[in-house]
C-alpha positions in Angstrom: 195.7 94.8 -99.6 195.6 94.1 -95.9 197.4 90.8 -96.6 200.1 92.7 -98.5 200.7 95.1 -95.6 200.9 92.2 -93.1 203.4 90.4 -95.4 205.5 93.5 -95.6 205.3 94.0 -91.8 206.3 90.4 -91.2 209.4 90.7 -93.4 210.4 93.9 -91.7 210.1 92.2 -88.3 212.2 89.3 -89.4 214.9 91.7 -90.8 215.0 93.7 -87.6 215.3 90.5 -85.5 218.1 89.1 -87.6 219.9 92.4 -87.6 219.7 92.4 -83.8 221.2 88.9 -83.6 223.9 89.3 -86.2 226.1 92.4 -86.3 225.7 94.2 -89.6 229.4 95.2 -89.5 230.3 91.5 -90.1 229.1 91.9 -93.7 231.5 93.0 -96.4 231.8 96.8 -96.5 230.3 98.1 -99.7 232.4 100.3 -101.8 229.7 102.5 -103.3 227.3 103.0 -100.5 228.7 105.7 -98.2 227.6 106.3 -94.7 227.4 104.8 -91.2 224.1 106.0 -89.9 221.7 103.5 -88.2 219.1 103.7 -91.0 221.7 103.1 -93.7 223.2 100.1 -91.7 219.7 98.7 -91.5 219.3 98.9 -95.3 222.6 97.2 -95.8 221.7 94.6 -93.2 218.5 93.7 -95.1 220.4 93.5 -98.3 222.9 91.1 -96.7 220.0 89.0 -95.3 218.2 88.5 -98.6 221.2 88.3 -100.9 222.1 84.6 -100.5 218.5 83.6 -101.4 216.8 83.8 -104.8 213.9 85.7 -103.4 212.5 88.7 -105.4 213.5 92.0 -103.9 211.4 95.3 -104.1 213.5 98.4 -103.4 211.4 101.4 -102.6 212.4 105.0 -102.0 212.4 108.5 -103.4 214.2 109.5 -106.5 218.0 109.9 -106.0 218.2 107.8 -102.9 220.5 105.2 -104.4 218.1 102.3 -105.0 220.4 101.0 -107.8 223.3 100.8 -105.4 221.3 98.6 -103.1 220.4 96.4 -106.0 224.1 96.1 -106.9 224.8 95.2 -103.3 222.2 92.4 -103.3 223.7 91.0 -106.5 227.3 91.3 -105.2 226.6 89.4 -102.0 224.6 86.7 -103.8 225.8 83.4 -105.3 225.1 84.9 -108.7 227.8 87.6 -108.3 230.0 86.1 -111.0 227.1 86.2 -113.5 225.8 89.5 -115.1 223.7 92.1 -113.3 221.5 93.3 -116.2 219.7 96.7 -115.7 216.7 98.1 -117.4 215.0 101.4 -116.6 211.3 100.7 -117.5 210.5 104.5 -117.6 213.2 105.1 -120.2 211.7 102.7 -122.8 208.6 103.5 -124.8 205.8 101.3 -123.8 205.5 99.8 -127.3 209.1 98.6 -127.2 209.3 97.5 -123.6 208.1 93.9 -124.3 210.8 93.5 -126.9 213.4 94.8 -124.5 212.4 92.3 -121.8 211.8 89.2 -123.9 213.4 89.9 -127.3 212.0 89.4 -130.7 212.5 87.5 -133.9 213.2 89.0 -137.3 210.0 90.2 -138.9 208.0 90.1 -135.6 206.8 93.6 -136.3 207.5 96.6 -138.5 211.2 97.6 -138.1 212.3 94.2 -136.6 215.0 93.6 -139.2 217.1 91.3 -137.1 216.7 89.0 -134.1 217.0 90.7 -130.7 217.9 89.0 -127.4 215.9 90.3 -124.5 217.1 91.3 -121.1 215.7 88.2 -119.4 217.8 86.0 -121.7 220.9 88.1 -121.3 220.5 87.9 -117.5 220.2 84.1 -117.5 222.1 82.8 -114.4 222.4 86.3 -113.0 220.2 89.1 -111.7 217.8 91.4 -113.6 217.3 94.8 -112.1 214.1 96.5 -113.2 214.2 100.2 -112.2 210.9 102.2 -112.2 208.9 98.9 -112.3 205.8 100.9 -111.6 205.9 102.3 -115.1 205.3 98.9 -116.8 202.1 99.0 -118.8 199.1 97.1 -117.3 198.8 94.9 -120.5 202.4 93.8 -120.2 202.3 92.9 -116.5 200.8 89.3 -117.0 203.7 88.4 -119.2 206.2 89.6 -116.6 204.3 87.7 -113.9 204.5 84.5 -115.9 208.3 84.7 -116.4 208.7 85.4 -112.7 206.6 82.4 -111.7 207.5 79.9 -114.5 211.0 81.2 -115.5 210.0 80.8 -119.1 208.9 83.0 -122.0 208.7 83.3 -125.8 210.3 86.0 -127.9 208.0 88.2 -129.9 207.2 86.5 -133.2 208.3 83.0 -131.9 206.4 80.0 -130.4 209.6 78.5 -129.0 209.6 78.6 -125.2 212.9 79.7 -123.6 213.8 78.6 -120.1 215.8 80.9 -117.9 217.2 81.1 -114.4 216.9 84.8 -113.4 216.8 86.5 -110.0 214.7 89.7 -110.1 215.4 92.9 -108.2 212.9 95.7 -108.8 212.9 99.3 -107.7 210.3 102.1 -107.7 209.5 105.5 -106.2 205.8 105.0 -106.8 203.3 103.9 -104.2 202.5 100.4 -105.7 199.9 99.7 -103.0 197.9 102.7 -104.0 198.4 101.8 -107.7 196.9 98.3 -106.9 194.0 99.9 -105.2 193.4 102.1 -108.2 193.7 99.0 -110.5 196.8 100.5 -112.3 199.1 97.7 -111.1 198.2 94.0 -110.8 197.9 92.8 -107.3 199.3 89.3 -108.1 202.4 90.9 -109.7 202.8 93.2 -106.7 202.8 90.2 -104.3 205.3 88.4 -106.5 207.7 91.4 -106.6 207.2 92.3 -102.9 208.6 89.1 -101.4 211.3 91.0 -99.6 210.8 94.8 -99.5 213.7 97.2 -98.7 213.0 100.9 -98.1 215.8 103.3 -98.9 215.5 106.4 -96.7 215.6 109.9 -98.0 218.8 111.8 -97.3 217.1 114.1 -94.9 216.5 111.1 -92.6 220.3 110.3 -92.4 221.9 113.8 -92.7 224.7 112.6 -90.4 226.1 110.8 -93.4 226.5 114.0 -95.4 230.1 114.8 -94.3 231.2 111.4 -95.5 229.2 111.8 -98.7 230.7 115.2 -99.4 234.2 113.9 -99.0 233.4 110.9 -101.2 232.0 113.1 -104.0 234.9 115.5 -103.7 237.4 112.7 -104.3 235.3 111.0 -107.0 234.4 114.1 -109.0 237.9 115.5 -108.4 239.5 112.6 -110.3 237.1 113.1 -113.2 237.5 116.9 -113.4 241.2 116.8 -112.6 240.6 119.1 -109.7 242.2 118.9 -106.3 240.2 120.0 -103.2 242.1 119.9 -99.9 239.8 121.9 -97.6 236.1 121.4 -97.0 234.9 124.1 -94.6 233.0 122.7 -91.6 230.4 125.5 -91.7 229.6 124.6 -95.3 229.1 121.0 -94.4 226.9 122.0 -91.5 224.8 124.1 -93.9 224.4 121.1 -96.2 223.1 119.1 -93.3 220.3 121.5 -92.8 219.0 121.2 -96.4 215.9 119.3 -97.3 217.4 117.6 -100.4 214.3 116.7 -102.4 216.6 115.2 -105.0 218.4 113.3 -102.2 222.0 112.0 -102.8 221.9 112.6 -106.5 221.1 116.3 -105.8 223.9 116.5 -103.3 226.4 115.1 -105.8 225.3 117.6 -108.5 225.8 120.5 -106.0 229.2 119.3 -105.1 230.2 119.0 -108.8 229.0 122.6 -109.4 230.9 123.8 -106.3 234.1 122.2 -107.5 233.8 123.8 -110.9 233.2 127.2 -109.3 235.9 126.9 -106.5 239.0 128.9 -107.6 241.5 127.2 -105.4 241.9 124.1 -103.2 239.1 125.0 -100.8 235.6 123.9 -101.6 233.5 127.0 -102.0 230.0 126.3 -100.6 229.4 129.7 -99.1 226.1 130.3 -100.7 223.8 132.6 -98.7 220.7 130.8 -99.9 222.1 127.5 -98.7 221.8 128.7 -95.1 218.2 129.5 -95.6 217.3 126.0 -96.9 216.0 124.1 -93.9 214.7 120.6 -93.7 211.0 120.9 -92.7 209.2 117.6 -91.9 206.6 116.8 -94.5 207.8 119.7 -96.8 210.0 118.8 -99.8 209.6 121.8 -102.1 211.3 124.6 -100.1 214.9 124.2 -101.3 216.7 126.7 -103.4 217.4 125.4 -106.9 221.0 124.5 -107.8 220.8 126.8 -110.8 220.0 129.7 -108.6 223.0 128.9 -106.3 225.2 128.6 -109.3 224.0 131.9 -110.7 224.5 133.8 -107.4 228.0 132.4 -107.1 229.1 133.4 -110.6 227.5 136.9 -110.0 229.6 137.3 -106.9 232.8 136.5 -108.6 232.0 138.7 -111.6 231.4 141.6 -109.2 234.7 141.0 -107.4 236.4 141.0 -110.9 234.6 144.2 -111.9 232.9 142.2 -114.6 236.2 141.4 -116.3 235.9 137.9 -117.7 239.3 137.2 -119.4 242.8 137.8 -118.2 244.8 136.7 -115.1 242.5 138.8 -112.8 239.3 138.0 -114.6 236.4 136.0 -113.3 237.2 133.0 -115.4 240.7 132.7 -113.9 239.3 133.2 -110.4 236.8 130.4 -111.0 239.4 128.1 -112.5 237.7 127.7 -115.8 238.1 128.6 -119.5 236.8 132.0 -120.7 234.5 130.3 -123.2 233.1 128.0 -120.5 232.3 131.0 -118.3 230.7 132.8 -121.2 228.5 129.8 -121.9 227.4 129.7 -118.3 226.6 133.4 -118.2 224.5 133.0 -121.3 222.7 129.9 -120.0 222.0 131.4 -116.6 220.9 134.7 -118.2 223.4 136.8 -116.2 223.6 140.4 -117.2 225.7 143.2 -115.8 223.4 145.6 -113.8 223.0 149.1 -115.4 224.7 151.9 -113.5 
């Protein structure tokens, strides 16, 4: 394991040196990764360094940090960009079906295999295969994955014919693979093969200076989908967002912005939640944030009280929130909101 740490440290040193010698800003500006902080530029610099090669990339970071976006950036900047980027979330596939998803199967290979299936490696031939949550791959399947990474060949389930492919692998995980190797829950040889070029995506709390740009980005993006127009984003609301811990990272921020846009009655983004001001980013503490459901509940309660608990009509809470009466009633039921007894 000491060798693995030394290898990772060596790659990090190389990346830092190249970033110092070549301006990251000379690389194409990615359309989906938003932010200009130093830590984010470092991630993009590492992606730009490794993209032209065929080296395996291991993207590590907490859930919701945008690991898939980094994988897309590596593929986009590579010579394989005109070929497919094939994605597979290893945690979303039952362990008994994962081998078939990766390598495919022939008709009759097992009960229920009524037709031939092409696996993800075969589909990604000539392009990039992105394996998300790679730490969830069962131990018994890992040798087969290692073989295809080393030899670029495999057999479909139920077949003895060897299929050759040319696939570049990018993997991602929020698990501590080093610890899993030490606990013999992940093969060390597969770890070394995946960890050729590691990229660490930082949590949102480590680059909170990017939050204003992220908020604007989500307001524009979500606004097009919801057909809602937000013209004003209060500075004090953005400042409150920057003080949050964000255990769900960028994904959690996007969800909160969507809820706020649904609840905002006009063209000003309503993020004036009292609880939001109390949510502070504490180093080493990730469980102190107020849940989005609680924020949503309090916001609806406030509007209902202002409307004297009138839901329908031009002066009702639904109109003030800019939503249908039935939508508000469903939210009230789901959030278990009840009018206080007087």
